[in-house]
N, CA, C and O atoms as a DFTB+ gen file, in Angstrom:
384 C
 N C O
     1  1       6.647      74.165      43.484
     2  2       5.955      73.839      42.252
     3  2       4.858      74.866      42.035
     4  3       4.051      75.140      42.924
     5  1       4.846      75.417      40.861
     6  2       3.825      76.401      40.535
     7  2       2.767      75.729      39.662
     8  3       3.080      75.182      38.605
     9  1       1.532      75.774      40.105
    10  2       0.430      75.195      39.365
    11  2      -0.308      76.318      38.650
    12  3      -0.631      77.344      39.249
    13  1      -0.571      76.114      37.359
    14  2      -1.306      77.120      36.583
    15  2      -2.516      76.473      35.948
    16  3      -2.562      75.260      35.745
    17  1      -3.495      77.304      35.639
    18  2      -4.730      76.839      35.037
    19  2      -4.992      77.600      33.744
    20  3      -4.729      78.799      33.645
    21  1      -5.516      76.879      32.757
    22  2      -5.908      77.516      31.496
    23  2      -7.323      78.052      31.676
    24  3      -8.229      77.323      32.082
    25  1      -7.500      79.324      31.371
    26  2      -8.781      79.965      31.658
    27  2      -9.901      79.486      30.742
    28  3     -11.065      79.530      31.138
    29  1      -9.593      79.035      29.545
    30  2     -10.629      78.592      28.615
    31  2     -11.295      77.305      29.031
    32  3     -12.522      77.221      29.081
    33  1     -10.477      76.281      29.336
    34  2     -11.025      74.968      29.656
    35  2     -10.949      74.631      31.139
    36  3     -11.646      73.729      31.605
    37  1     -10.105      75.349      31.890
    38  2      -9.999      75.125      33.320
    39  2      -9.025      74.037      33.736
    40  3      -8.862      73.789      34.931
    41  1      -8.374      73.381      32.785
    42  2      -7.388      72.355      33.169
    43  2      -6.176      72.996      33.817
    44  3      -5.768      74.101      33.462
    45  1      -5.603      72.269      34.788
    46  2      -4.459      72.785      35.524
    47  2      -3.222      71.909      35.288
    48  3      -3.320      70.694      35.119
    49  1      -2.059      72.565      35.282
    50  2      -0.808      71.885      34.988
    51  2       0.319      72.500      35.796
    52  3       0.218      73.632      36.269
    53  1       1.380      71.750      35.946
    54  2       2.625      72.284      36.448
    55  2       3.093      73.337      35.439
    56  3       3.058      73.102      34.232
    57  1       3.530      74.496      35.935
    58  2       3.926      75.592      35.043
    59  2       5.036      75.161      34.080
    60  3       4.968      75.458      32.888
    61  1       6.050      74.469      34.586
    62  2       7.179      74.040      33.742
    63  2       6.708      73.060      32.673
    64  3       7.133      73.150      31.521
    65  1       5.839      72.132      33.040
    66  2       5.335      71.155      32.071
    67  2       4.532      71.838      30.971
    68  3       4.681      71.512      29.793
    69  1       3.683      72.785      31.357
    70  2       2.884      73.495      30.370
    71  2       3.757      74.343      29.449
    72  3       3.501      74.430      28.248
    73  1       4.780      74.963      30.015
    74  2       5.711      75.751      29.195
    75  2       6.412      74.835      28.179
    76  3       6.582      75.213      27.020
    77  1       6.811      73.657      28.604
    78  2       7.434      72.705      27.675
    79  2       6.458      72.309      26.562
    80  3       6.842      72.186      25.399
    81  1       5.206      72.113      26.933
    82  2       4.179      71.763      25.948
    83  2       4.007      72.898      24.924
    84  3       3.926      72.644      23.722
    85  1       3.953      74.127      25.398
    86  2       3.804      75.259      24.490
    87  2       5.017      75.388      23.565
    88  3       4.870      75.758      22.400
    89  1       6.211      75.085      24.078
    90  2       7.404      75.106      23.227
    91  2       7.276      74.050      22.137
    92  3       7.678      74.279      20.996
    93  1       6.718      72.896      22.486
    94  2       6.495      71.849      21.487
    95  2       5.488      72.327      20.435
    96  3       5.667      72.065      19.246
    97  1       4.438      73.019      20.864
    98  2       3.449      73.572      19.925
    99  2       4.112      74.535      18.949
   100  3       3.839      74.491      17.749
   101  1       4.977      75.403      19.456
   102  2       5.668      76.361      18.593
   103  2       6.575      75.616      17.627
   104  3       6.595      75.905      16.431
   105  1       7.327      74.654      18.157
   106  2       8.270      73.922      17.312
   107  2       7.538      73.184      16.197
   108  3       8.038      73.111      15.075
   109  1       6.366      72.640      16.489
   110  2       5.565      71.974      15.456
   111  2       5.137      72.964      14.371
   112  3       5.060      72.602      13.197
   113  1       4.860      74.207      14.759
   114  2       4.389      75.200      13.803
   115  2       5.506      75.778      12.944
   116  3       5.255      76.198      11.815
   117  1       6.726      75.809      13.452
   118  2       7.832      76.423      12.698
   119  2       8.772      75.392      12.101
   120  3       9.653      75.744      11.317
   121  1       8.603      74.130      12.455
   122  2       9.549      73.085      12.077
   123  2       9.836      72.942      10.595
   124  3      10.993      72.756      10.218
   125  1       8.832      73.023       9.747
   126  2       9.014      72.796       8.309
   127  2       9.136      74.078       7.504
   128  3       9.261      74.023       6.281
   129  1       9.103      75.207       8.146
   130  2       9.152      76.477       7.424
   131  2      10.571      76.833       7.020
   132  3      11.548      76.392       7.625
   133  1      10.650      77.643       5.982
   134  2      11.940      78.103       5.499
   135  2      12.326      79.367       6.262
   136  3      12.144      80.485       5.778
   137  1      12.865      79.165       7.468
   138  2      13.287      80.269       8.323
   139  2      14.656      79.911       8.899
   140  3      15.044      78.743       8.880
   141  1      15.384      80.890       9.406
   142  2      16.702      80.591       9.989
   143  2      16.597      79.522      11.076
   144  3      15.645      79.499      11.855
   145  1      17.588      78.645      11.111
   146  2      17.542      77.496      12.028
   147  2      17.510      77.916      13.497
   148  3      16.920      77.212      14.317
   149  1      18.134      79.052      13.852
   150  2      18.125      79.469      15.260
   151  2      16.717      79.809      15.738
   152  3      16.456      79.801      16.941
   153  1      15.806      80.107      14.809
   154  2      14.419      80.401      15.203
   155  2      13.607      79.142      15.400
   156  3      12.471      79.209      15.870
   157  1      14.168      77.987      15.049
   158  2      13.455      76.721      15.207
   159  2      13.832      75.986      16.484
   160  3      13.267      74.937      16.791
   161  1      14.787      76.537      17.229
   162  2      15.310      75.845      18.405
   163  2      14.712      76.386      19.704
   164  3      14.463      77.584      19.841
   165  1      14.490      75.483      20.643
   166  2      14.049      75.882      21.972
   167  2      15.229      76.398      22.756
   168  3      16.359      76.003      22.467
   169  1      15.033      77.243      23.716
   170  2      13.754      77.779      24.166
   171  2      13.287      78.919      23.267
   172  3      14.089      79.647      22.682
   173  1      11.971      79.050      23.175
   174  2      11.380      80.125      22.398
   175  2      11.143      81.311      23.327
   176  3      10.159      81.363      24.065
   177  1      12.057      82.241      23.268
   178  2      11.971      83.424      24.117
   179  2      11.046      84.457      23.467
   180  3      10.642      84.307      22.314
   181  1      10.727      85.485      24.211
   182  2       9.903      86.566      23.659
   183  2      10.610      87.207      22.459
   184  3       9.963      87.584      21.482
   185  1      11.937      87.327      22.538
   186  2      12.706      87.918      21.437
   187  2      12.593      87.055      20.181
   188  3      12.433      87.578      19.078
   189  1      12.677      85.725      20.349
   190  2      12.544      84.842      19.196
   191  2      11.141      84.915      18.593
   192  3      10.988      84.933      17.372
   193  1      10.128      84.956      19.443
   194  2       8.766      85.049      18.943
   195  2       8.550      86.363      18.186
   196  3       7.853      86.403      17.172
   197  1       9.160      87.431      18.698
   198  2       9.090      88.710      17.992
   199  2       9.774      88.629      16.643
   200  3       9.253      89.133      15.648
   201  1      10.946      87.993      16.602
   202  2      11.665      87.845      15.342
   203  2      10.885      86.974      14.355
   204  3      10.862      87.252      13.156
   205  1      10.251      85.929      14.864
   206  2       9.392      85.108      14.010
   207  2       8.263      85.942      13.421
   208  3       7.957      85.854      12.232
   209  1       7.654      86.747      14.274
   210  2       6.541      87.582      13.833
   211  2       6.973      88.578      12.759
   212  3       6.271      88.768      11.766
   213  1       8.134      89.216      12.960
   214  2       8.603      90.205      11.983
   215  2       9.060      89.543      10.685
   216  3       9.138      90.199       9.646
   217  1       9.363      88.240      10.743
   218  2       9.735      87.538       9.505
   219  2       8.516      86.941       8.825
   220  3       8.650      86.222       7.835
   221  1       7.333      87.229       9.341
   222  2       6.098      86.802       8.696
   223  2       5.519      85.500       9.215
   224  3       4.513      85.024       8.689
   225  1       6.124      84.920      10.222
   226  2       5.618      83.657      10.781
   227  2       4.733      83.987      11.983
   228  3       5.186      84.589      12.956
   229  1       3.505      83.594      11.901
   230  2       2.589      83.835      13.011
   231  2       2.461      82.552      13.817
   232  3       2.104      81.505      13.277
   233  1       2.748      82.634      15.091
   234  2       2.620      81.497      15.987
   235  2       1.453      81.811      16.918
   236  3       1.604      82.502      17.926
   237  1       0.307      81.296      16.558
   238  2      -0.902      81.642      17.303
   239  2      -1.648      80.445      17.861
   240  3      -2.587      80.613      18.640
   241  1      -1.257      79.266      17.486
   242  2      -2.045      78.098      17.885
   243  2      -1.416      77.368      19.070
   244  3      -0.469      76.595      18.927
   245  1      -1.971      77.639      20.222
   246  2      -1.611      76.887      21.422
   247  2      -2.842      76.120      21.836
   248  3      -3.954      76.647      21.792
   249  1      -2.646      74.856      22.243
   250  2      -3.776      74.025      22.628
   251  2      -3.536      73.397      23.990
   252  3      -2.399      73.146      24.389
   253  1      -4.631      73.150      24.691
   254  2      -4.571      72.425      25.962
   255  2      -4.077      71.007      25.665
   256  3      -4.579      70.358      24.747
   257  1      -3.105      70.526      26.429
   258  2      -2.603      69.161      26.214
   259  2      -3.660      68.075      26.453
   260  3      -3.544      66.975      25.915
   261  1      -4.684      68.374      27.251
   262  2      -5.681      67.364      27.572
   263  2      -6.869      67.353      26.599
   264  3      -7.248      66.301      26.086
   265  1      -7.441      68.517      26.358
   266  2      -8.679      68.553      25.577
   267  2      -8.516      69.206      24.203
   268  3      -9.463      69.262      23.418
   269  1      -7.311      69.697      23.922
   270  2      -6.987      70.351      22.646
   271  2      -7.751      71.655      22.407
   272  3      -7.787      72.162      21.285
   273  1      -8.365      72.199      23.474
   274  2      -9.040      73.500      23.334
   275  2      -8.009      74.576      23.029
   276  3      -6.879      74.519      23.514
   277  1      -8.394      75.530      22.244
   278  2      -7.508      76.626      21.899
   279  2      -7.229      77.476      23.137
   280  3      -8.139      77.793      23.903
   281  1      -5.964      77.838      23.321
   282  2      -5.573      78.677      24.468
   283  2      -5.446      80.108      23.963
   284  3      -4.595      80.411      23.127
   285  1      -6.296      80.976      24.476
   286  2      -6.336      82.364      24.032
   287  2      -5.622      83.316      25.003
   288  3      -5.143      84.377      24.602
   289  1      -5.558      82.928      26.269
   290  2      -5.012      83.800      27.296
   291  2      -3.900      83.090      28.067
   292  3      -3.806      81.863      28.078
   293  1      -3.059      83.907      28.712
   294  2      -1.993      83.343      29.548
   295  2      -2.580      82.481      30.649
   296  3      -3.648      82.797      31.173
   297  1      -1.910      81.404      31.008
   298  2      -2.355      80.612      32.158
   299  2      -2.266      81.458      33.424
   300  3      -1.442      82.368      33.521
   301  1      -3.123      81.145      34.387
   302  2      -3.124      81.876      35.643
   303  2      -2.686      80.930      36.763
   304  3      -2.990      79.737      36.745
   305  1      -1.955      81.498      37.750
   306  2      -1.496      80.678      38.861
   307  2      -2.677      80.296      39.750
   308  3      -3.573      81.103      39.998
   309  1      -2.659      79.062      40.220
   310  2      -3.696      78.561      41.116
   311  2      -3.160      78.702      42.543
   312  3      -2.447      77.833      43.044
   313  1      -3.519      79.809      43.178
   314  2      -2.976      80.130      44.497
   315  2      -3.434      79.160      45.573
   316  3      -2.670      78.843      46.484
   317  1      -4.670      78.684      45.479
   318  2      -5.179      77.786      46.511
   319  2      -4.336      76.518      46.580
   320  3      -4.054      76.022      47.670
   321  1      -3.943      76.005      45.457
   322  2      -3.121      74.792      45.427
   323  2      -1.750      75.075      46.037
   324  3      -1.237      74.284      46.828
   325  1      -1.167      76.208      45.661
   326  2       0.138      76.579      46.225
   327  2       0.054      76.685      47.734
   328  3       0.921      76.174      48.444
   329  1      -0.991      77.350      48.233
   330  2      -1.158      77.499      49.674
   331  2      -1.365      76.140      50.353
   332  3      -0.900      75.934      51.474
   333  1      -2.046      75.230      49.695
   334  2      -2.261      73.882      50.222
   335  2      -0.929      73.150      50.366
   336  3      -0.673      72.524      51.395
   337  1      -0.085      73.226      49.346
   338  2       1.221      72.572      49.373
   339  2       2.104      73.181      50.465
   340  3       2.786      72.457      51.190
   341  1       2.092      74.496      50.580
   342  2       2.863      75.165      51.632
   343  2       2.384      74.696      53.007
   344  3       3.200      74.446      53.894
   345  1       1.083      74.579      53.186
   346  2       0.522      74.108      54.448
   347  2       0.947      72.674      54.749
   348  3       1.301      72.361      55.886
   349  1       0.917      71.803      53.747
   350  2       1.369      70.428      53.942
   351  2       2.840      70.363      54.324
   352  3       3.223      69.597      55.208
   353  1       3.647      71.151      53.673
   354  2       5.079      71.168      53.998
   355  2       5.303      71.651      55.423
   356  3       6.182      71.144      56.120
   357  1       4.514      72.626      55.858
   358  2       4.638      73.130      57.217
   359  2       4.245      72.042      58.226
   360  3       4.910      71.863      59.247
   361  1       3.150      71.315      57.926
   362  2       2.726      70.244      58.827
   363  2       3.768      69.124      58.910
   364  3       4.016      68.580      59.986
   365  1       4.367      68.788      57.784
   366  2       5.360      67.717      57.772
   367  2       6.613      68.084      58.548
   368  3       7.270      67.208      59.110
   369  1       6.947      69.345      58.586
   370  2       8.156      69.744      59.277
   371  2       7.923      70.076      60.750
   372  3       8.873      70.339      61.486
   373  1       6.671      70.064      61.175
   374  2       6.331      70.357      62.576
   375  2       6.297      69.055      63.378
   376  3       5.548      68.145      63.019
   377  1       7.079      68.937      64.444
   378  2       7.027      67.713      65.269
   379  2       5.686      67.578      65.987
   380  3       5.075      68.574      66.375
   381  1       5.244      66.354      66.156
   382  2       3.964      66.079      66.818
   383  2       4.174      65.882      68.298
   384  3       3.215      65.640      69.031
């Protein structure tokens, strides 16, 4: 499990869950627009976002699922949590 943190507000999430949330944010922004239907479907890849941008659709509003703060930068991995989980798994697999 990869844990990531939003640099603006500091909230942390499972990477997959946060990615799903961001896809929902994009879908909300493009859902009612008059654009090709393939651009409205998940997953939103970098290529799709580029195509949206070149067709005049700007997808810029990402928000924290908890506090609704605007997300300006990519989430960063929380290494300490990952190392903690790895350590727990090692302890559980070591006989006493």
